[in-house]
Each structure stands twice: as structure tokens, then as C-alpha cells.
C-alpha angles and dihedrals in degrees: 000000000000114000122234107285125223121237091251092053091048089051093051092046091056088053090049088051092055091051091048092051089052091050090051090054088052090049093240112155104196136034129188129218091244090055092053091044093051092051092051097036092236134124118284090224090060092055092051091049093050093050090045087061087065091058089241127134130194129216117273111260090358106066134213125335102248099216094045094049092046092052092047092052090049091051093046093049092042097237090164093056108094112231111189120208143175127225109219111199119038097207125121095294095042091050092046092053091047089054092053104111098191096070092087092053085067096046093260113132123186104215099180146347126226135204139150097224109109090214091062101045110106096020117131124219118188087343093307119119128229113231132187115267090245088069094064098094090050093045092048089060094041096053099024089233120174099171128077127184106212117211103150124127114282094248091063098036099100096040091052091044091056089051091049092052090049089050094056103264110149103178127046124192098202117208094165122101089241132106103229127215112219137161117267091255091063123076124208128198111197116213101200101193096170093044091052091048093049091045089060099039097045092052100037112024 
């Protein structure tokens, strides 16, 4: 049985998965931990520790079987388990996320988008329709959705969050530059785009 994985380990495993998918496309059968480490500019020991958490061992002097390791990561991270979500805010960022085709490969399905601009209601993005914000409570029940991706302007972030919580949303992936106040029963993941950008540029450029 695989132990509970930390957020950092999960993040690295998704990167390993991307590398493995690339190796499969190139018809390469085996990959070593040093190869993975070199591609990600991390320590080889860390790669071995992460993969050991999956109770998987490679072949001495050969490495890991690419297809087997890829499938094991998918099973561990539950790629096949469908996780429905709403995108709340159909602006440039919300639309871009809706157009991202790879979400479903990881079991992440966008069921609807929401906005309050009349010009956007009824539009379809990647086959997914944009509804008015007022429809969220009804749609939460219809699709049994617990996850919302929040991409509204900062000035409306808390107000919309309050409405999402009242509507039954339990997990919020927050793309707004706003620290949200939510009840203890609700979890928020903050996607700090500007912070990540500055972390890179301040240290490297």
C-alpha cells in the first residue's frame, strides 16, 4: 500500500509522468533516475526516493520500465477517477483553462463555466457551455460537483467565493490574486501566478 504522499511529491510525480509519456512517444523502453533528475535539474537521490514510495523498483544498471512506471503513477494519483469541476469566471484565463485539452487525461473534467456577462452566457468552449453565475447552485446538484476553479476579477473574488460555499462547493482552486476567507470545511488551493513568476525572475534574471 502506498503511503500518503506530500504535495511536493505529487507535483514531482506529475513531472515524471510527463517525461515518461514523452519517452513512450519516442519508443524508449527504459529510463533511469539520473536521466529523470537531469531533465528536471533535481537530485538523483530524490527521484529514487519518490519512486520508492510507489513500491516500485527498477532493474540494476538498466532503470525503470517506462510503461510500467507511467501506469503506476496514473494509478497512484488516480488519473482514472473522474473529478468534475466548474470554471467560475469566463474571462481570458477562464477561457484558456477551458480550452486546455489535457485536463481529462488526469481525470479532471470541466462540466460548466459561469459568468455574469450577458454576452458570454450560452457560449461553448471546448464543448462546455457558459452559464450565468446564478445557475451554480442548480448545477452543483445536477453534476454533483465539489470543485470550482476561480478566475474572476479580484474585486469580486470574495463575494463569488461566499456564493460558491453557499452553493455546496467544497474545494476552490483559486487563480485570483486574493486571499480568500472560507469556512473550515472548505479547502482552497492558491495558484499564485505572479508569485511563481517573480520567484523565477528575481533569482535567475
